[in-house]
VOSELO-511089 format. One line per 2 residues: their letters; for each residue x negated, y, z negated of N, C-alpha, C, O. Coordinates in Angstrom, 1 decimal. Layout:
N
A = X Y Z X Y Z X Y Z X Y Z  ... .
***
This chain:
181
MR = 74.3 7.3 13.2 73.6 6.6 12.2 73.2 7.6 11.2 72.6 8.6 11.4  73.5 7.2 10.0 73.3 8.1 8.9 72.1 7.6 8.1 72.0 6.4 7.7 .
FS = 71.1 8.4 7.8 69.9 8.0 7.0 70.1 8.6 5.6 70.4 9.8 5.4  69.9 7.7 4.8 69.9 8.1 3.4 68.5 8.3 2.9 67.6 7.8 3.6 .
LK = 68.3 8.9 1.8 67.0 9.0 1.2 66.3 7.7 1.0 65.1 7.5 1.1  67.1 6.7 0.6 66.6 5.4 0.3 66.1 4.7 1.6 65.0 4.1 1.6 .
NL = 66.8 4.9 2.7 66.4 4.3 4.0 65.1 5.0 4.5 64.2 4.3 5.0  65.0 6.3 4.3 63.8 7.0 4.7 62.6 6.6 4.0 61.5 6.4 4.5 .
ML = 62.7 6.3 2.7 61.6 5.8 1.8 61.2 4.4 2.3 60.0 4.2 2.3  62.1 3.6 2.6 61.7 2.2 3.1 61.0 2.3 4.4 60.0 1.6 4.6 .
IN = 61.4 3.2 5.3 60.8 3.3 6.6 59.3 3.8 6.4 58.4 3.3 7.0  59.2 4.8 5.5 57.8 5.4 5.3 56.9 4.4 4.6 55.7 4.4 4.8 .
MK = 57.4 3.6 3.7 56.6 2.6 3.0 56.1 1.5 3.9 55.0 1.0 3.7  56.8 1.2 5.0 56.4 0.2 5.9 55.2 0.7 6.7 54.4 -0.1 7.2 .
HS = 55.1 2.0 6.9 54.1 2.5 7.8 52.9 3.2 7.1 52.1 3.8 7.7  52.9 3.2 5.8 51.8 3.8 5.0 50.7 2.9 4.7 50.9 1.7 4.6 .
GF = 49.4 3.4 4.5 48.3 2.5 4.2 47.5 2.1 5.5 47.9 2.4 6.6  46.4 1.4 5.2 45.6 0.9 6.3 45.8 -0.6 6.5 46.2 -1.3 5.6 .
TI = 45.6 -1.0 7.7 45.7 -2.5 8.0 44.4 -3.1 7.5 43.4 -2.4 7.3  44.4 -4.4 7.4 43.2 -5.1 7.0 42.1 -5.0 8.0 40.9 -4.9 7.7 .
IE = 42.4 -4.9 9.3 41.5 -4.8 10.4 40.8 -3.4 10.3 39.6 -3.3 10.4  41.5 -2.4 10.0 41.0 -1.0 9.9 40.0 -1.0 8.7 38.9 -0.4 8.8 .
LI = 40.4 -1.6 7.6 39.5 -1.6 6.4 38.2 -2.4 6.7 37.1 -1.9 6.3  38.3 -3.5 7.4 37.1 -4.3 7.7 36.2 -3.4 8.7 34.9 -3.5 8.5 .
IV = 36.7 -2.7 9.6 35.9 -1.9 10.5 35.2 -0.8 9.8 34.0 -0.6 10.0  35.9 -0.1 8.9 35.3 1.0 8.1 34.2 0.4 7.2 33.1 1.0 7.1 .
IA = 34.4 -0.7 6.5 33.4 -1.3 5.7 32.2 -1.7 6.5 31.1 -1.6 6.0  32.4 -2.3 7.6 31.3 -2.7 8.5 30.5 -1.5 8.9 29.2 -1.5 8.9 .
IM = 31.1 -0.4 9.3 30.4 0.8 9.7 29.6 1.4 8.5 28.4 1.7 8.7  30.2 1.4 7.4 29.5 1.9 6.2 28.3 1.1 5.8 27.3 1.6 5.4 .
GT = 28.5 -0.3 5.9 27.4 -1.2 5.6 26.2 -1.0 6.6 25.1 -1.0 6.2  26.6 -0.8 7.8 25.5 -0.6 8.9 24.8 0.7 8.6 23.5 0.7 8.7 .
LL = 25.5 1.8 8.3 24.8 3.0 7.9 23.9 2.9 6.7 22.9 3.5 6.6  24.4 2.2 5.7 23.6 2.0 4.5 22.3 1.2 4.8 21.3 1.6 4.3 .
VL = 22.4 0.2 5.6 21.2 -0.6 5.9 20.2 0.3 6.7 19.0 0.2 6.4  20.7 1.1 7.6 19.8 1.9 8.4 19.2 3.0 7.5 18.0 3.3 7.7 .
GV = 19.9 3.5 6.5 19.3 4.5 5.6 18.3 3.8 4.7 17.2 4.5 4.5  18.5 2.6 4.2 17.5 1.9 3.4 16.2 1.6 4.2 15.1 1.8 3.7 .
VN = 16.4 1.2 5.4 15.2 0.9 6.3 14.4 2.1 6.5 13.2 2.1 6.5  15.1 3.2 6.9 14.4 4.5 7.1 13.7 5.0 5.9 12.6 5.6 6.0 .
LN = 14.3 4.9 4.7 13.7 5.3 3.5 12.4 4.5 3.2 11.4 5.0 2.8  12.5 3.2 3.4 11.3 2.3 3.2 10.2 2.7 4.1 9.0 2.8 3.7 .
GA = 10.5 3.0 5.4 9.5 3.4 6.3 8.8 4.7 5.9 7.6 4.9 6.1  9.6 5.6 5.4 9.1 6.9 5.0 8.2 6.8 3.8 7.2 7.5 3.7 .
QV = 8.5 5.8 2.9 7.7 5.6 1.7 6.3 5.0 2.1 5.3 5.4 1.6  6.3 4.1 3.1 5.1 3.4 3.6 4.3 4.5 4.2 3.0 4.6 4.0 .
SA = 4.9 5.4 5.0 4.1 6.4 5.7 3.5 7.4 4.7 2.4 7.8 4.9  4.2 7.7 3.7 3.7 8.6 2.6 2.5 8.0 1.9 1.5 8.7 1.6 .
RD = 2.6 6.7 1.6 1.5 6.0 0.9 0.2 6.0 1.9 -0.9 6.2 1.4  0.5 5.8 3.2 -0.7 5.8 4.1 -1.3 7.2 4.2 -2.5 7.3 4.3 .
SE = -0.5 8.2 4.2 -1.0 9.6 4.2 -1.8 9.8 2.9 -2.8 10.5 3.0  -1.3 9.3 1.8 -2.1 9.5 0.6 -3.4 8.8 0.6 -4.4 9.3 0.1 .
RK = -3.5 7.6 1.2 -4.7 6.9 1.4 -5.7 7.7 2.2 -6.9 7.8 1.8  -5.3 8.2 3.3 -6.1 9.0 4.2 -6.6 10.3 3.4 -7.8 10.6 3.5 .
AD = -5.7 10.9 2.7 -6.1 12.1 1.9 -7.2 11.7 0.9 -8.1 12.5 0.6  -7.0 10.6 0.2 -7.9 10.2 -0.8 -9.3 9.9 -0.2 -10.3 10.4 -0.8 .
IE = -9.4 9.2 0.9 -10.6 9.0 1.5 -11.3 10.3 2.0 -12.5 10.4 1.8  -10.5 11.2 2.5 -11.1 12.5 2.9 -11.6 13.3 1.7 -12.7 13.9 1.8 .
AI = -10.9 13.2 0.6 -11.4 13.9 -0.6 -12.7 13.2 -1.1 -13.6 13.9 -1.5  -12.8 11.9 -1.1 -14.0 11.2 -1.6 -15.1 11.6 -0.6 -16.2 11.9 -1.1 .
AY = -14.9 11.5 0.7 -16.0 11.9 1.6 -16.4 13.3 1.5 -17.6 13.6 1.5  -15.5 14.2 1.3 -15.9 15.6 1.1 -16.8 15.8 -0.2 -17.8 16.5 -0.1 .
HL = -16.4 15.1 -1.2 -17.2 15.3 -2.5 -18.5 14.5 -2.4 -19.5 15.0 -3.0  -18.6 13.4 -1.6 -19.9 12.8 -1.4 -20.8 13.7 -0.6 -22.0 13.7 -0.8 .
ET = -20.2 14.4 0.4 -21.0 15.4 1.2 -21.5 16.5 0.3 -22.7 16.9 0.4  -20.7 16.9 -0.6 -21.1 18.0 -1.6 -22.3 17.5 -2.4 -23.2 18.2 -2.7 .
YY = -22.1 16.2 -2.9 -23.2 15.6 -3.7 -24.5 15.5 -2.9 -25.6 15.8 -3.4  -24.4 15.2 -1.6 -25.5 15.1 -0.7 -26.3 16.4 -0.6 -27.5 16.5 -0.7 .
TS = -25.5 17.5 -0.5 -26.1 18.8 -0.2 -26.6 19.5 -1.5 -27.5 20.3 -1.5  -26.0 19.2 -2.6 -26.3 19.9 -3.8 -26.6 19.1 -5.1 -26.9 19.6 -6.1 .
GS = -26.5 17.8 -5.0 -26.8 16.9 -6.1 -25.6 17.1 -7.1 -24.5 17.4 -6.8  -25.9 16.9 -8.4 -24.9 17.1 -9.4 -25.6 17.5 -10.7 -26.9 17.5 -10.7 .
DA = -24.8 17.9 -11.7 -25.4 18.3 -12.9 -26.2 17.2 -13.6 -27.2 17.4 -14.2  -25.6 16.0 -13.5 -26.2 14.8 -14.2 -27.4 14.2 -13.4 -28.3 13.6 -14.1 .
IE = -27.4 14.3 -12.1 -28.4 13.6 -11.3 -29.0 14.5 -10.3 -28.2 15.1 -9.5  -30.3 14.6 -10.2 -30.9 15.4 -9.2 -31.3 14.5 -8.1 -32.4 13.9 -8.1 .
SI = -30.5 14.5 -7.1 -30.8 13.6 -5.9 -30.3 14.3 -4.6 -29.5 13.8 -3.9  -30.7 15.5 -4.4 -30.3 16.3 -3.2 -30.8 15.6 -2.0 -32.0 15.1 -1.9 .
GQ = -30.0 15.4 -1.0 -30.4 14.8 0.3 -30.1 13.3 0.4 -30.7 12.7 1.3  -29.4 12.8 -0.6 -29.0 11.4 -0.5 -27.7 11.1 -1.2 -27.2 11.9 -2.0 .
YP = -27.1 10.0 -0.8 -25.8 9.6 -1.4 -26.0 8.6 -2.5 -27.1 8.0 -2.6  -25.0 8.4 -3.4 -25.2 7.4 -4.4 -25.3 6.0 -3.8 -24.7 5.7 -2.7 .
SV = -26.1 5.1 -4.4 -26.3 3.8 -3.9 -25.2 2.9 -4.3 -24.3 3.3 -5.1  -25.2 1.6 -3.8 -24.2 0.6 -4.2 -24.2 0.5 -5.7 -23.1 0.3 -6.4 .
DS = -25.4 0.4 -6.3 -25.5 0.2 -7.7 -24.9 1.4 -8.5 -24.4 1.3 -9.6  -25.0 2.6 -7.9 -24.5 3.8 -8.5 -23.0 3.8 -8.5 -22.4 4.5 -9.3 .
ID = -22.4 3.0 -7.7 -20.9 3.0 -7.6 -20.3 2.6 -8.9 -19.3 3.1 -9.3  -21.0 1.7 -9.7 -20.5 1.4 -11.0 -20.5 2.6 -11.9 -19.6 2.8 -12.7 .
GL = -21.5 3.4 -11.8 -21.5 4.7 -12.5 -20.5 5.7 -12.0 -20.0 6.5 -12.7  -20.2 5.6 -10.7 -19.3 6.5 -10.0 -17.9 6.2 -10.5 -17.1 7.1 -10.7 .
IG = -17.5 4.9 -10.5 -16.2 4.5 -10.9 -16.0 4.7 -12.4 -16.8 4.2 -13.3  -15.0 5.5 -12.8 -14.7 5.8 -14.1 -15.6 7.0 -14.6 -15.3 7.5 -15.7 .
NE = -16.6 7.4 -13.9 -17.5 8.5 -14.2 -17.6 9.4 -13.0 -18.8 9.9 -12.7  -16.5 9.7 -12.3 -16.6 10.4 -11.1 -17.2 11.8 -11.3 -17.8 12.4 -10.4 .
LA = -17.0 12.4 -12.5 -17.4 13.8 -12.7 -18.9 13.9 -12.7 -19.5 15.0 -12.5  -19.7 12.8 -13.0 -21.1 12.9 -13.0 -21.6 13.0 -11.6 -22.6 13.7 -11.3 .
YM = -21.0 12.4 -10.6 -21.4 12.4 -9.2 -20.6 13.5 -8.4 -21.2 14.1 -7.5  -19.4 13.6 -8.7 -18.5 14.5 -7.9 -17.7 15.3 -8.9 -16.6 15.0 -9.2 .
PD = -18.3 16.4 -9.5 -17.7 17.1 -10.6 -16.3 17.7 -10.3 -15.5 17.8 -11.2  -16.0 18.0 -9.1 -14.7 18.7 -8.8 -13.7 17.8 -8.3 -12.6 18.2 -7.9 .
ID = -13.9 16.5 -8.2 -12.9 15.6 -7.6 -11.8 15.3 -8.5 -12.0 15.2 -9.8  -10.6 15.2 -8.0 -9.4 14.8 -8.8 -9.5 13.3 -8.9 -9.6 12.6 -7.9 .
AS = -9.5 12.8 -10.2 -9.7 11.4 -10.4 -8.6 10.5 -9.7 -8.9 9.4 -9.4  -7.5 11.1 -9.4 -6.4 10.3 -8.8 -6.8 10.0 -7.3 -6.2 9.2 -6.7 .
SM = -7.8 10.8 -6.8 -8.2 10.5 -5.4 -9.0 9.2 -5.3 -9.1 8.6 -4.3  -9.4 8.7 -6.5 -10.2 7.4 -6.5 -9.2 6.2 -6.7 -9.6 5.1 -6.7 .
EA = -7.9 6.5 -6.8 -6.9 5.5 -7.0 -6.0 5.4 -5.8 -5.5 6.4 -5.3  -5.9 4.2 -5.2 -5.0 4.0 -4.1 -3.5 4.2 -4.6 -3.3 4.0 -5.8 .
PD = -2.6 4.4 -3.7 -1.2 4.6 -4.1 -0.7 3.4 -4.9 -1.0 2.3 -4.5  0.1 3.6 -5.9 0.7 2.6 -6.7 -0.3 1.7 -7.4 -0.1 0.6 -7.7 .
ND = -1.5 2.3 -7.7 -2.6 1.6 -8.4 -3.1 2.6 -9.5 -3.4 3.7 -9.3  -3.1 2.1 -10.8 -3.4 2.9 -11.9 -4.9 2.9 -12.3 -5.3 3.7 -13.2 .
TS = -5.7 2.2 -11.6 -7.1 2.1 -11.9 -7.9 2.5 -10.6 -7.4 2.6 -9.5  -9.2 2.8 -10.8 -10.0 3.2 -9.7 -10.0 2.1 -8.6 -10.1 0.9 -8.9 .
SL = -9.9 2.5 -7.4 -9.8 1.6 -6.3 -11.0 1.6 -5.4 -11.1 0.9 -4.4  -12.1 2.3 -5.8 -13.3 2.4 -5.1 -14.2 1.1 -5.4 -14.5 0.9 -6.5 .
VA = -14.5 0.4 -4.3 -15.3 -0.9 -4.4 -16.5 -0.7 -3.6 -16.5 -0.2 -2.5  -17.6 -1.3 -4.1 -18.9 -1.2 -3.3 -18.9 -2.3 -2.2 -18.4 -3.4 -2.4 .
AT = -19.4 -2.0 -1.1 -19.6 -2.9 0.0 -20.7 -3.9 -0.4 -21.6 -3.6 -1.2  -20.7 -5.1 0.2 -21.7 -6.1 -0.1 -22.5 -6.5 1.1 -23.4 -7.3 1.0 .
NN = -22.3 -5.8 2.2 -23.1 -6.1 3.4 -23.3 -4.7 4.2 -22.7 -3.7 3.8  -24.2 -4.8 5.2 -24.5 -3.6 5.9 -23.9 -3.6 7.3 -24.2 -2.7 8.1 .
DQ = -22.9 -4.5 7.6 -22.2 -4.5 8.9 -21.3 -3.2 8.9 -20.4 -3.1 8.2  -21.6 -2.3 9.8 -20.9 -1.1 9.9 -19.8 -1.1 10.9 -19.7 -0.2 11.7 .
SV = -18.9 -2.1 10.8 -17.8 -2.2 11.7 -16.6 -2.5 10.8 -16.7 -3.1 9.7  -15.4 -2.1 11.3 -14.2 -2.3 10.5 -13.9 -3.8 10.4 -13.2 -4.3 9.5 .
SG = -14.3 -4.6 11.4 -14.1 -6.1 11.3 -15.1 -6.8 10.5 -14.9 -8.0 10.1  -16.3 -6.2 10.3 -17.3 -6.9 9.6 -17.6 -6.5 8.2 -18.4 -7.2 7.5 .
IT = -17.0 -5.5 7.7 -17.3 -5.0 6.3 -16.8 -6.0 5.3 -15.7 -6.6 5.4  -17.6 -6.3 4.3 -17.1 -7.1 3.2 -17.4 -6.4 1.9 -18.4 -5.7 1.7 .
PA = -16.5 -6.5 1.0 -15.2 -7.1 1.1 -14.3 -6.3 2.1 -14.4 -5.1 2.2  -13.4 -6.9 2.7 -12.4 -6.2 3.6 -11.5 -5.4 2.7 -11.0 -6.0 1.7 .
PT = -11.2 -4.2 3.0 -10.4 -3.4 2.1 -8.9 -3.9 2.2 -8.4 -4.4 3.2  -8.3 -3.8 1.1 -6.8 -4.1 1.0 -6.1 -2.7 0.9 -6.8 -1.7 0.9 .
IN = -4.8 -2.8 0.9 -4.1 -1.5 0.8 -4.2 -0.9 -0.6 -3.9 0.2 -0.9  -4.8 -1.7 -1.6 -5.0 -1.2 -2.9 -6.5 -0.9 -3.3 -6.8 -0.6 -4.4 .
QY = -7.4 -0.8 -2.2 -8.7 -0.5 -2.6 -9.4 0.2 -1.4 -9.0 0.1 -0.2  -10.4 1.0 -1.7 -11.3 1.7 -0.8 -12.7 1.1 -0.9 -13.1 0.7 -2.0 .
IY = -13.4 1.0 0.2 -14.7 0.4 0.2 -15.8 1.5 0.5 -15.6 2.3 1.5  -16.8 1.6 -0.3 -17.9 2.5 -0.2 -19.1 1.8 0.3 -19.5 0.8 -0.4 .
QP = -19.7 2.2 1.4 -20.9 1.5 1.9 -22.0 2.5 2.2 -22.0 3.2 3.2  -22.9 2.7 1.2 -24.1 3.6 1.5 -25.1 2.9 2.3 -25.4 1.7 2.1 .
IA = -25.7 3.6 3.3 -26.6 3.0 4.2 -28.0 3.7 4.2 -28.0 5.0 4.1  -29.1 3.0 4.1 -30.4 3.6 4.1 -30.8 3.9 5.6 -30.1 3.6 6.5 .
TD = -31.9 4.6 5.7 -32.3 5.1 7.1 -32.6 4.0 8.0 -32.4 4.1 9.2  -33.0 2.8 7.5 -33.2 1.7 8.4 -32.0 0.8 8.7 -32.0 -0.2 9.4 .
GS = -30.8 1.3 8.2 -29.5 0.6 8.5 -29.2 -0.5 7.5 -28.1 -1.1 7.6  -30.0 -0.7 6.5 -29.7 -1.7 5.4 -28.8 -1.1 4.4 -28.7 0.1 4.2 .
LC = -28.1 -2.0 3.6 -27.3 -1.5 2.5 -28.2 -0.9 1.5 -29.2 -1.5 1.1  -27.8 0.2 1.0 -28.6 0.9 0.0 -28.2 0.5 -1.4 -27.2 0.8 -1.9 .
DS = -29.1 -0.3 -2.0 -28.9 -0.8 -3.4 -30.2 -0.8 -4.2 -31.3 -0.3 -3.6  -30.2 -1.2 -5.4 -31.4 -1.1 -6.3 -32.5 -2.1 -5.8 -33.7 -1.9 -6.1 .
AT = -32.2 -3.1 -5.0 -33.2 -4.0 -4.5 -34.2 -3.2 -3.5 -35.3 -3.6 -3.3  -33.6 -2.2 -2.9 -34.4 -1.4 -2.0 -34.7 -0.1 -2.6 -33.9 0.5 -3.4 .
TK = -35.9 0.5 -2.4 -36.2 1.8 -2.9 -35.9 2.9 -1.9 -36.3 4.0 -2.1  -35.2 2.5 -0.9 -34.9 3.5 0.2 -33.8 4.4 -0.3 -32.9 4.1 -1.1 .
EC = -33.8 5.6 0.3 -32.8 6.6 -0.1 -31.6 6.4 0.8 -31.7 6.0 2.0  -30.4 6.6 0.2 -29.2 6.5 0.9 -28.9 7.7 1.8 -28.7 8.8 1.2 .
RK = -29.0 7.6 3.1 -28.9 8.7 4.0 -27.6 8.9 4.7 -27.3 9.9 5.3  -26.8 7.8 4.6 -25.4 8.0 5.2 -24.5 7.0 4.5 -24.9 6.1 3.7 .
FN = -23.2 7.1 4.8 -22.2 6.2 4.1 -21.1 6.0 5.1 -20.8 6.8 6.0  -20.3 5.0 4.8 -19.1 4.7 5.4 -18.1 4.4 4.3 -18.4 3.8 3.3 .
LY = -16.9 4.9 4.5 -15.7 4.6 3.7 -14.7 3.9 4.5 -14.4 4.3 5.6  -14.1 2.8 3.9 -13.1 2.1 4.6 -11.8 2.0 3.8 -11.8 2.0 2.6 .
YR = -10.7 2.0 4.5 -9.4 1.9 3.9 -8.4 1.2 4.9 -8.7 1.2 6.1  -7.4 0.6 4.4 -6.4 -0.2 5.2 -5.1 0.5 5.0 -4.7 0.9 3.9 .
TE = -4.4 0.7 6.2 -3.0 1.3 6.1 -2.0 0.2 5.9 -2.2 -1.0 6.3  -0.9 0.5 5.3 0.1 -0.4 5.0 1.1 -0.6 6.2 1.6 -1.6 6.4 .
SD = 1.3 0.5 7.0 2.2 0.5 8.1 1.8 -0.5 9.2 2.7 -1.2 9.7  0.6 -0.5 9.6 0.2 -1.3 10.7 -1.0 -2.3 10.3 -1.5 -3.0 11.2 .
NT = -1.4 -2.3 9.0 -2.4 -3.2 8.5 -3.8 -3.0 9.3 -4.5 -4.0 9.4  -4.1 -1.8 9.7 -5.3 -1.5 10.4 -6.3 -1.0 9.4 -6.0 -0.2 8.4 .
IY = -7.6 -1.4 9.6 -8.7 -0.8 8.7 -9.3 0.4 9.5 -9.6 0.3 10.7  -9.5 1.5 8.7 -10.1 2.7 9.3 -11.4 2.9 8.6 -11.6 2.6 7.4 .
MV = -12.3 3.6 9.3 -13.6 3.9 8.7 -13.8 5.4 8.9 -13.6 6.0 9.9  -14.3 6.0 7.8 -14.7 7.4 7.8 -16.2 7.4 7.5 -16.7 6.8 6.6 .
TS = -17.0 8.1 8.4 -18.4 8.1 8.3 -18.9 9.4 7.7 -18.2 10.4 7.7  -20.1 9.4 7.2 -20.7 10.7 6.6 -21.1 11.6 7.7 -21.2 11.2 8.9 .
KN = -21.2 12.8 7.4 -21.6 13.8 8.4 -23.1 13.6 8.8 -23.5 14.0 9.9  -23.9 13.1 7.9 -25.3 12.9 8.1 -25.6 11.5 8.7 -26.1 10.7 8.0 .
Q = -25.2 11.3 9.9 -25.4 10.0 10.5 -26.6 9.9 11.3 -26.9 8.9 11.9 .
***
């Protein structure tokens, strides 16, 4: 049997390329890998935002402790924390109470405004705090020596505080307490 160049080309043309089954398998594998990559990326982003929330709360707590021990240039109140009413002065005016704080620590991830909100009750539990924190806000709860919420209605000094935040990954509320409990 004699093969000509034309016969060899026809034989090679019949066997070149991929079958439709092979293409479907490759596309399915690529699609699965893409979905897994997107899911892992989303999880990493959620974890990063939760880490930022925790770092923000730790920065706020640190600067409140500094305020407690040394007061500030604007306010002489050594040995106490800002009251609930002072929170309005604290928000947008962080430098008066916490001169060295980075203003971005007062903002929850993906939020362009201050996220620090005053508590409205003295229940010192993660399930009883009002308002309950969302992933976009932090709750500041100053407490007087008798356990009541420290506000202008009371003339008591704010001797401790609680800060609350909620994580996005597991929707859990966490509480950070002052060192002076």
